C-alpha positions as CSV (number, residue, x, y, z in Angstrom):
1,M,-26.1,-14.4,3.6
2,I,-23.5,-14.2,6.3
3,K,-21.1,-17.1,6.5
4,N,-20.1,-18.3,9.9
5,N,-16.9,-20.0,8.8
6,E,-14.5,-20.3,11.7
7,E,-11.4,-20.8,9.6
8,K,-12.1,-17.7,7.5
9,I,-13.1,-15.6,10.5
10,N,-9.8,-16.6,12.1
11,E,-7.9,-15.5,9.0
12,V,-9.7,-12.1,9.0
13,L,-8.7,-11.6,12.7
14,T,-5.1,-12.7,12.4
15,R,-3.6,-12.6,8.9
16,G,-1.7,-9.4,8.3
17,V,-3.5,-7.8,11.3
18,E,-1.6,-5.3,13.4
19,K,-4.3,-4.4,16.0
20,I,-8.1,-4.6,16.5
21,Y,-10.1,-2.0,18.6
22,P,-11.6,-2.5,21.1
23,N,-10.1,-6.0,21.0
24,K,-10.0,-9.2,18.9
25,A,-12.4,-11.1,21.1
26,A,-15.2,-8.5,20.7
27,L,-14.9,-8.5,17.0
28,E,-14.8,-12.3,16.8
29,K,-18.0,-12.5,18.8
30,V,-19.8,-10.2,16.4
31,L,-18.4,-11.9,13.3
32,K,-19.7,-15.3,14.6
33,S,-23.1,-13.8,15.6
34,G,-24.4,-13.8,12.0
35,K,-24.9,-10.0,12.0
36,K,-24.1,-8.3,8.7
37,L,-21.6,-5.6,9.2
38,R,-21.2,-2.4,7.2
39,I,-17.4,-2.0,6.7
40,Y,-15.5,0.7,5.0
41,N,-12.1,1.8,3.8
42,G,-11.4,5.4,2.8
43,I,-8.9,6.2,0.0
44,D,-7.8,9.8,-0.7
45,P,-7.0,10.1,-4.4
46,T,-3.6,11.9,-4.0
47,G,-1.9,9.6,-6.5
48,K,-1.9,6.1,-7.9
49,L,-3.2,3.1,-6.1
50,H,-0.3,1.0,-4.9
51,I,0.5,-2.2,-3.1
52,G,-0.2,-0.6,0.3
53,H,-3.8,-0.1,-0.8
54,G,-3.7,-3.7,-2.0
55,V,-3.0,-5.0,1.5
56,V,-6.2,-3.4,2.8
57,L,-8.2,-4.5,-0.2
58,N,-7.1,-8.1,0.5
59,K,-8.5,-7.8,4.0
60,L,-11.8,-6.3,2.7
61,R,-12.1,-9.2,0.2
62,Q,-11.9,-11.7,3.1
63,L,-14.7,-9.8,4.8
64,Q,-16.7,-9.6,1.5
65,E,-16.4,-13.4,1.1
66,L,-18.1,-13.8,4.6
67,G,-21.0,-11.8,3.2
68,H,-20.5,-8.4,4.9
69,E,-21.2,-5.0,3.1
70,I,-18.1,-3.3,1.9
71,I,-17.9,0.4,1.2
72,I,-15.0,2.0,-0.7
73,L,-15.1,5.6,0.2
74,I,-13.3,7.9,-2.3
75,G,-12.1,10.8,-0.3
76,D,-12.6,13.5,-3.0
77,F,-13.2,16.0,-0.3
78,T,-10.6,14.9,2.3
79,A,-7.9,14.6,-0.4
80,Q,-8.1,18.3,-0.9
81,I,-7.2,18.9,2.7
82,G,-4.4,16.3,2.7
83,D,-3.9,13.7,5.4
84,P,-1.0,14.8,7.6
85,T,-0.1,11.2,8.6
86,D,3.7,10.7,8.5
87,K,4.2,14.2,6.9
88,S,6.9,16.4,8.3
89,A,5.5,19.4,6.4
90,T,2.1,20.5,5.2
91,R,0.9,18.8,2.0
92,K,0.4,20.9,-1.2
93,P,-3.4,21.4,-1.6
94,L,-5.1,19.6,-4.5
95,T,-8.0,20.9,-6.5
96,H,-11.1,18.8,-7.0
97,Q,-10.3,18.3,-10.6
98,E,-6.8,16.9,-9.7
99,V,-8.5,14.5,-7.2
100,L,-11.0,13.3,-9.8
101,K,-8.2,12.7,-12.3
102,N,-6.2,10.7,-9.8
103,S,-9.1,8.4,-9.1
104,K,-10.2,7.8,-12.7
105,D,-9.0,4.2,-12.8
106,Y,-9.6,3.3,-9.1
107,Q,-12.7,1.3,-9.5
108,K,-11.2,-0.8,-12.3
109,L,-8.1,-1.6,-10.3
110,I,-10.0,-2.3,-7.0
111,G,-12.1,-4.7,-9.1
112,K,-9.0,-6.9,-9.5
113,V,-9.2,-7.7,-5.7
114,L,-12.8,-7.2,-4.7
115,D,-15.7,-8.7,-6.6
116,I,-17.4,-5.3,-7.5
117,K,-20.1,-7.1,-9.5
118,K,-21.7,-8.3,-6.2
119,S,-24.3,-6.2,-4.5
120,N,-22.3,-6.1,-1.2
121,V,-19.7,-3.7,-2.6
122,K,-20.4,0.0,-3.2
123,F,-18.4,3.1,-4.0
124,L,-19.2,6.4,-2.3
125,S,-17.6,9.9,-2.3
126,N,-17.3,12.0,0.8
127,S,-17.7,15.3,-1.0
128,V,-21.4,14.5,-1.2
129,W,-22.0,15.2,2.5
130,S,-18.9,17.1,3.5
131,N,-19.6,20.0,1.1
132,K,-23.0,20.4,2.7
133,L,-21.6,21.1,6.2
134,K,-22.5,24.6,7.5
135,P,-20.5,26.6,10.0
136,V,-22.9,25.6,12.8
137,D,-22.4,21.9,11.8
138,M,-18.6,22.3,12.0
139,L,-18.8,23.9,15.5
140,E,-21.0,21.0,16.6
141,L,-18.5,18.5,15.2
142,A,-15.4,20.2,16.6
143,S,-17.0,20.3,20.1
144,K,-16.7,16.5,20.2
145,F,-12.8,16.7,20.2
146,T,-10.2,18.5,22.3
147,V,-7.0,20.3,21.2
148,A,-5.1,17.9,23.5
149,Q,-6.6,14.9,21.7
150,L,-5.6,16.2,18.2
151,L,-2.1,17.2,19.4
152,E,-1.4,13.6,20.4
153,R,-0.5,12.8,16.8
154,D,3.2,11.9,16.7
155,M,3.9,13.9,13.5
156,F,2.4,17.0,15.1
157,Q,4.7,16.6,18.1
158,A,7.7,16.1,15.8
159,R,6.8,19.3,13.9
160,I,6.4,21.3,17.1
161,K,9.8,20.2,18.3
162,A,11.3,21.1,14.9
163,G,9.6,24.5,15.0
164,K,7.5,23.7,11.9
165,N,4.0,24.9,11.2
166,I,0.8,22.9,11.6
167,G,-2.0,24.0,9.3
168,L,-5.5,24.4,10.9
169,H,-6.9,22.4,8.0
170,E,-4.6,19.5,8.9
171,F,-5.9,19.7,12.5
172,L,-9.4,19.2,11.1
173,Y,-8.5,16.3,8.9
174,P,-9.3,13.5,11.4
175,I,-12.6,15.3,12.3
176,F,-13.7,15.2,8.7
177,Q,-12.7,11.5,8.4
178,A,-14.6,10.8,11.6
179,Y,-17.7,12.5,10.1
180,D,-17.5,10.1,7.2
181,A,-17.9,7.1,9.6
182,L,-20.7,8.8,11.4
183,T,-22.6,9.8,8.2
184,M,-22.4,6.3,6.7
185,N,-23.2,4.8,10.1
186,V,-20.6,2.1,9.7
187,D,-19.9,-0.8,12.1
188,M,-16.2,-1.2,11.2
189,Q,-13.3,0.5,9.5
190,V,-10.3,-1.2,8.0
191,G,-7.0,0.6,7.1
192,G,-3.3,0.5,7.4
193,N,-1.6,0.8,10.8
194,D,-0.5,4.3,9.8
195,Q,-4.2,5.4,9.8
196,T,-4.8,4.4,13.4
197,F,-5.2,7.9,14.7
198,N,-7.7,8.9,12.0
199,M,-9.8,5.7,12.4
200,L,-9.9,6.0,16.2
201,A,-11.2,9.6,15.8
202,G,-14.2,8.1,14.0
203,R,-14.7,5.6,16.8
204,T,-14.7,8.4,19.3
205,L,-17.3,10.4,17.4
206,M,-19.5,7.4,16.9
207,R,-19.6,6.7,20.6
208,K,-20.3,10.3,21.5
209,V,-23.1,10.9,18.9
210,K,-24.7,7.5,18.5
211,N,-23.4,5.6,21.5
212,K,-22.4,2.9,19.1
213,E,-19.2,0.8,18.9
214,K,-17.2,1.1,15.7
215,F,-14.7,-1.6,15.3
216,V,-11.3,-0.7,13.9
217,L,-9.0,-3.2,12.3
218,T,-5.5,-2.0,11.3
219,T,-3.3,-4.0,8.9
220,K,0.4,-4.4,9.0
221,L,2.4,-2.2,6.7
222,L,4.5,-3.6,3.9
223,E,7.9,-2.1,4.6
224,D,11.2,-1.9,2.7
225,P,14.5,-2.9,4.4
226,T,14.9,0.6,5.8
227,G,11.6,0.4,7.7
228,A,9.9,2.8,5.3
229,K,6.4,1.9,4.3
230,M,6.0,1.0,0.6
231,G,4.1,4.1,-0.5
232,K,4.0,7.3,-2.5
233,T,6.1,9.4,-0.1
234,A,9.0,6.9,0.1
235,G,9.0,6.6,-3.7
236,N,9.4,2.8,-3.6
237,M,5.9,1.6,-4.2
238,I,4.6,-1.0,-6.6
239,N,1.6,0.6,-8.4
240,L,-1.4,-1.6,-9.1
241,D,-1.3,-0.5,-12.7
242,D,2.4,-1.3,-13.2
243,K,3.1,-3.4,-16.3
244,P,3.5,-7.1,-15.5
245,S,7.3,-7.3,-16.1
246,E,7.8,-4.2,-14.1
247,M,5.8,-5.5,-11.2
248,Y,7.6,-8.8,-11.3
249,G,11.0,-7.1,-11.4
250,K,10.3,-4.8,-8.6
251,I,9.4,-7.7,-6.3
252,M,12.5,-9.6,-7.4
253,S,14.6,-6.6,-6.2
254,W,13.2,-7.0,-2.7
255,T,15.4,-8.3,0.0
256,D,14.9,-11.9,1.3
257,Q,13.4,-10.5,4.5
258,M,10.4,-9.1,2.6
259,I,9.3,-12.5,1.2
260,I,7.2,-13.7,4.1
261,P,5.6,-10.4,4.9
262,G,4.8,-10.0,1.2
263,F,3.1,-13.4,1.1
264,E,1.2,-12.9,4.4
265,I,-0.3,-9.5,3.9
266,A,-0.3,-8.8,0.2
267,T,-1.4,-12.1,-1.5
268,D,-4.2,-14.7,-1.1
269,V,-1.8,-17.6,-1.0
270,P,-3.2,-20.0,1.6
271,F,-1.7,-19.4,5.0
272,T,-0.7,-23.0,5.4
273,E,1.5,-22.6,2.3
274,V,2.9,-19.4,3.7
275,K,3.8,-21.2,6.9
276,Q,5.5,-23.9,4.9
277,I,7.6,-21.3,2.9
278,T,8.6,-19.8,6.3
279,Q,9.8,-23.2,7.5
280,D,11.7,-23.8,4.2
281,L,13.5,-20.4,4.4
282,A,14.4,-21.2,8.0
283,K,16.1,-24.3,6.7
284,A,18.2,-22.2,4.4
285,K,16.5,-23.2,1.1
286,N,17.2,-20.9,-1.8
287,P,15.1,-17.8,-1.3
288,K,15.1,-16.9,-5.0
289,K,12.5,-19.5,-6.0
290,F,10.1,-18.2,-3.2
291,K,10.6,-14.7,-4.3
292,M,9.8,-15.7,-7.9
293,L,6.6,-17.4,-6.6
294,L,5.7,-14.2,-4.7
295,A,6.3,-12.1,-7.9
296,Y,4.2,-14.5,-9.9
297,N,1.3,-14.3,-7.5
298,F,1.4,-10.5,-7.5
299,V,1.3,-10.3,-11.3
300,E,-1.4,-13.0,-11.5
301,M,-3.6,-11.1,-9.0
302,Y,-3.3,-7.7,-10.6
303,H,-3.1,-8.8,-14.3
304,S,-3.7,-12.4,-15.3
305,T,-2.2,-15.9,-15.3
306,K,-1.0,-15.5,-18.8
307,E,0.8,-12.3,-18.1
308,A,2.3,-13.8,-14.9
309,I,3.7,-16.7,-16.9
310,S,5.1,-14.2,-19.5
311,A,6.7,-12.0,-16.9
312,E,8.4,-15.0,-15.2
313,E,9.7,-16.3,-18.5
314,N,11.1,-12.9,-19.4
315,F,12.9,-12.7,-16.0
316,K,14.3,-16.2,-16.4
317,Q,15.6,-15.5,-19.9
318,I,17.6,-12.5,-18.8
319,F,18.6,-13.3,-15.3
320,I,18.6,-17.1,-15.0
321,D,19.2,-18.5,-18.5
322,K,21.6,-15.6,-18.9
323,L,20.3,-14.4,-22.3
324,N,23.2,-12.8,-24.3
325,P,25.7,-13.3,-21.3
326,D,28.6,-12.2,-23.5
327,K,27.0,-8.8,-23.8
328,I,26.7,-8.3,-20.0
329,K,29.8,-6.9,-18.4
330,T,30.3,-7.3,-14.7
331,F,31.5,-4.5,-12.3
332,K,32.5,-4.9,-8.7
333,T,31.5,-1.8,-6.7
334,A,30.4,-0.6,-3.3
335,K,28.4,2.2,-4.9
336,R,24.6,1.9,-4.6
337,N,23.2,5.2,-5.9
338,I,21.7,4.5,-9.3
339,V,23.2,7.6,-10.9
340,D,26.7,6.6,-9.7
341,V,26.2,3.0,-10.9
342,L,25.1,4.1,-14.4
343,V,28.3,6.2,-14.8
344,L,30.5,3.4,-13.4
345,T,29.1,0.8,-15.7
346,K,29.4,3.2,-18.7
347,L,25.6,2.9,-19.3
348,A,25.7,6.7,-19.0
349,S,28.6,9.0,-19.9
350,S,27.9,11.5,-17.1
351,K,25.7,12.0,-14.1
352,S,23.5,14.5,-16.1
353,E,22.9,11.9,-18.8
354,A,22.1,9.3,-16.1
355,R,19.5,11.6,-14.6
356,R,18.0,12.2,-18.0
357,L,17.8,8.5,-18.7
358,I,16.1,7.9,-15.4
359,K,13.7,10.8,-16.0
360,Q,12.8,9.3,-19.4
361,G,12.1,5.9,-17.9
362,G,15.0,4.2,-19.7
363,V,16.6,2.5,-16.7
364,K,15.7,-0.8,-15.0
365,V,17.2,-2.6,-12.1
366,D,16.5,-6.3,-12.3
367,T,13.6,-5.5,-14.7
368,A,12.1,-2.9,-12.3
369,R,11.9,0.5,-14.0
370,I,13.5,3.3,-11.9
371,T,12.1,6.8,-11.9
372,D,13.9,8.3,-8.9
373,E,17.4,9.6,-9.4
374,N,18.0,9.1,-5.6
375,F,17.2,5.4,-5.8
376,K,19.7,3.1,-4.0
377,I,20.2,-0.5,-4.8
378,G,19.7,-2.7,-1.8
379,K,21.5,-5.9,-0.8
380,I,23.3,-7.6,-3.7
381,D,23.2,-11.4,-3.6
382,K,25.7,-13.9,-5.2
383,D,24.0,-13.6,-8.6
384,G,24.5,-9.8,-8.6
385,V,22.1,-7.1,-9.9
386,V,21.5,-6.4,-13.5
387,I,21.2,-2.8,-14.7
388,Q,19.5,-2.2,-18.0
389,K,19.5,0.9,-20.3
390,G,16.9,0.8,-23.0
391,K,16.2,-2.6,-24.6
392,R,19.7,-3.8,-25.5
393,H,22.3,-2.4,-23.0
394,F,23.0,-4.4,-19.9
395,A,25.6,-4.4,-17.0
396,K,25.9,-6.4,-13.8
397,I,27.2,-5.2,-10.5
398,I,28.5,-7.6,-7.8
């Protein structure tokens, strides 16, 4: 049964939303009509599910709660091509076996956000129909698009200016994604703002072949202080299978500017509370307690209330109650690269040892495990940043 709840519909249309095609008013009219929509999001299994996927899943959950049909499309075919979005060079091709391995835990993790026990959620794989395409089918599909349309992609333009190659298979990627929408005969697609071009390709194909409108809703991207999206390429993502303390610590390492976007687009905290937090921060109230609330909500959503409490207590013991403060030496430095900081604080005797520690997963920054030797520590507040090696060795930089 479709729910015509005006408050929930408004949340679907506004919370964390970047843009709606053709427009917000048209989608609002359909959502209030009582019509059951078939809505999908495609995920290419090129790596782990991360918080960027979580943002889209939150939006899908809102639509599921209104009674609409939700399809999670596992792109086991398109992942082998590689989505060129935001890529300055051609992706390394993946085998089907690699793709299946990457997606092994997807359904379990997605079930932490969507209620996958309900009949209005289904999982499909696009290899089922894409592998059946014949050359004549591909010619028919390709005839619906022009070279000029596909060359509009900003990353293709950037590569052309830089004298870099564009693979023909990359050119075809949005056409295959468009074919997914056509084959499933969907009414709507939801995805991150960085997927706009691909999703609009499906809208174009749907209009040309079926003379049908396909709504496209793009969500805002969760970005770090540099403006880079939190994702696999930037190497700064929070994975949905991160351990509770690691997830909590990563969020506590965020800058204050990321608190409100985090609440708005990546949690289910009521929007009235988010607005109140926004007002409190504007009044210069201590941002740390709100960041802790954000971290708690993340861990509770992807793990459990018990583990969220435990992660918070662990953080408080080390960084607020100052557990073993006599064993934590403080260093004043302008250095931000983690390798340099490890050497400066004497947690590593050399840069090579620092890199080895990072590679082995033995380094944490404010409880967040660091695996990238190029990681740079962001803004340091008055409490400093605690660097940890192993279980017992700590140092603080200010």
